matplotlib code that plots the C-alpha trace (Angstrom):
import matplotlib.pyplot as plt

x = [0.0, 1.2, 2.2, 0.1, 0.7, 1.7, 0.1, -1.3, -3.7, -6.5, -9.8, -12.5, -15.6, -18.6, -16.6, -18.2, -15.3, -15.2, -11.5, -8.6, -8.4, -5.1, -5.1, -3.4, -3.5, -4.9, -5.4, -5.9, -9.7, -9.1, -7.3, -10.1, -12.8, -10.9, -10.3, -13.6, -11.7, -8.5, -7.1, -4.7, -3.3, -3.5, -2.6, -5.3, -4.7, -1.2, -2.5, -1.9, -5.3, -6.5, -9.1, -10.5, -12.0, -15.0, -16.1, -19.8, -22.5, -20.3, -19.8, -16.7, -16.6, -14.1, -14.4, -12.1, -11.4, -13.1, -16.1, -18.9, -19.5, -16.0, -13.1, -11.3, -10.6, -13.3, -10.8, -8.3, -5.5, -6.2, -8.0, -11.2, -14.3, -17.3, -19.4, -19.3, -22.0, -20.2, -23.2, -22.3, -19.5, -18.8, -16.7, -14.9, -14.8, -18.5, -20.3, -21.7, -23.1, -22.9, -24.4, -21.6, -22.6, -24.1, -21.9, -25.1, -25.1, -28.1, -27.3, -25.3, -24.3, -24.4, -27.5, -28.2, -24.6, -22.6, -19.0, -17.1, -17.1, -14.0, -14.1, -12.8, -12.2, -12.0, -9.8, -7.7, -8.3, -7.2, -9.0, -7.7, -8.4, -9.1, -6.6, -6.9, -6.0]
y = [0.0, 3.6, 5.7, 8.5, 11.9, 10.4, 11.6, 8.6, 7.9, 5.6, 4.3, 2.5, 0.4, 2.4, 5.5, 8.7, 9.3, 6.8, 7.4, 7.3, 10.2, 11.8, 12.5, 12.7, 9.7, 10.9, 7.7, 4.2, 3.3, 1.0, 3.8, 6.3, 3.6, 3.1, 6.9, 8.4, 11.5, 12.3, 15.7, 16.6, 19.4, 20.0, 22.7, 24.4, 27.5, 27.6, 27.9, 25.4, 24.4, 22.1, 19.4, 16.5, 13.1, 11.7, 8.2, 8.1, 5.5, 3.5, 6.6, 8.6, 12.4, 15.1, 18.8, 21.9, 22.6, 26.1, 27.0, 28.8, 31.3, 32.7, 31.4, 29.5, 25.7, 23.7, 22.1, 23.6, 21.9, 18.6, 16.9, 16.7, 17.4, 15.4, 16.4, 14.4, 12.0, 11.5, 12.5, 15.9, 17.9, 21.0, 24.1, 24.3, 28.1, 29.2, 25.9, 25.8, 22.4, 20.4, 17.2, 14.7, 13.5, 16.7, 19.3, 21.3, 23.7, 22.8, 24.9, 27.9, 31.2, 29.8, 27.7, 26.8, 27.1, 24.1, 23.1, 22.9, 19.3, 17.9, 15.4, 12.1, 8.8, 5.4, 2.9, -0.1, 0.6, 4.2, 7.5, 9.8, 13.6, 14.1, 16.5, 20.2, 23.2]
z = [-0.1, -0.7, 2.1, 3.7, 2.1, -1.3, -4.5, -6.4, -9.2, -8.2, -9.6, -7.6, -8.6, -7.9, -7.7, -9.1, -11.3, -14.4, -14.9, -12.5, -10.0, -9.0, -5.2, -1.9, 0.4, 3.7, 5.8, 6.0, 6.2, 9.2, 11.1, 10.4, 11.5, 14.7, 15.5, 14.2, 12.9, 11.5, 10.8, 7.9, 5.8, 2.0, -0.4, -2.6, -4.7, -3.5, 0.2, 2.8, 4.6, 7.2, 6.8, 8.7, 7.9, 9.7, 9.9, 11.1, 10.7, 8.1, 6.1, 5.3, 4.7, 4.7, 5.4, 5.5, 9.0, 9.2, 11.2, 9.1, 12.0, 12.0, 10.0, 12.6, 13.1, 14.8, 17.0, 19.3, 17.4, 19.4, 16.5, 18.6, 16.4, 18.0, 21.0, 24.2, 22.9, 19.6, 17.7, 16.2, 15.2, 17.3, 17.0, 20.4, 20.3, 19.9, 20.0, 16.4, 16.0, 12.7, 11.5, 10.7, 7.3, 5.8, 7.5, 8.0, 11.1, 13.2, 16.4, 17.3, 15.6, 12.0, 11.8, 8.1, 6.9, 5.9, 6.4, 3.1, 2.1, 0.4, -2.6, -1.4, -3.0, -1.2, -3.0, -1.9, 1.8, 1.8, 1.8, -1.0, -1.3, -5.1, -6.6, -5.6, -7.6]

ax = plt.figure().add_subplot(projection="3d")
ax.plot(x, y, z, "-o")
ax.set_aspect("equal")
plt.show()
């Protein structure tokens, strides 16, 4: 298996991309299942950004790590994104509460706004961020 942080070209049966996709390997799926969330960095438009992966109810999603209330990270740098019950993503600064699979804010200062979802591909047991600009 390729190493985390390596750019690869992958294709996966059932993937929404009919052709191979070039992307950045973010995590092994088994590690994400065990941990629930994994934080990472990526470059887009020449700017380094933070993101995080979520494994919830058998689904994998990824978001840019920026609250929709104020442009700050949801975590305090500790990689903790879920509330105490493990049912919602929460901004640790102002308490904005997001649905894990849709990224929709359902409580707090930015109700109705959504986290920016990142395009992922699952292939060969790894989670890959589709190539960014």
